[in-house]
C-alpha positions, 0 to 999 in steps of 0.5 A, a space after each residue: 499500500 505504501 508504494 501505491 501511496 507514493 505513486 498517488 502522491 507523485 500523480 496528484 502533486 508532481 515534483 515538476 509540474 512541467 516536463 523539460 522542454 523539447 524541440 520538434 525535429 520534424 513537422 508533425 501532429 498530435 490529434 488536431 494540433 500541428 507542431 512545426 519543425 523546430 517548435 518548443 514542446 513542453 508537457 504540462 504534467 499536472 494537466 496530464 495527471 488531472 485529466 478526467 478522461 484518464 483518471 476517475 475523480 482526479 482531484 481525489 487522493 486515492 492510492 487504491 487506483 494503483 492497486 489491482 484486485 488482489 491489492 498488488 501495486 500497479 506500476 502504471 494504471 494509465 499511459 498518462 502516468 508520467 512522474 519521471 517522463 517516458 521513453 528514451 528521456 525518462 529520468 535516470 534517477 527514477 529507481 533511486 528516487 522511488 527507493 529513497 521515497 519508500 525507505 524514508 516514508 517506511 522509516 517515518 511510519 515505523 516511528 509513529 
């Protein structure tokens, strides 16, 4: 349950609400939007993590959305869950950050 709680915290209040800017290498389109070559692209992670089309009651803190029916942690219940980015540019410190968060929060909970 602690891993699910950490995942939900990273979803509802991302460390960086805007991802690192990138530059489009070619003319492309995403849905109805056309993106010209050389355009700067910045992903609003806060908006992605609070999209009602992807998340049921996105403003509600619910670690249960990261648990399956057996109570096991689901690492990514939606392709819109990107607390550390995605693809080739995913944060290299993701595993370390998750481990540190888990150990720190487990330590805090042990003390109370």
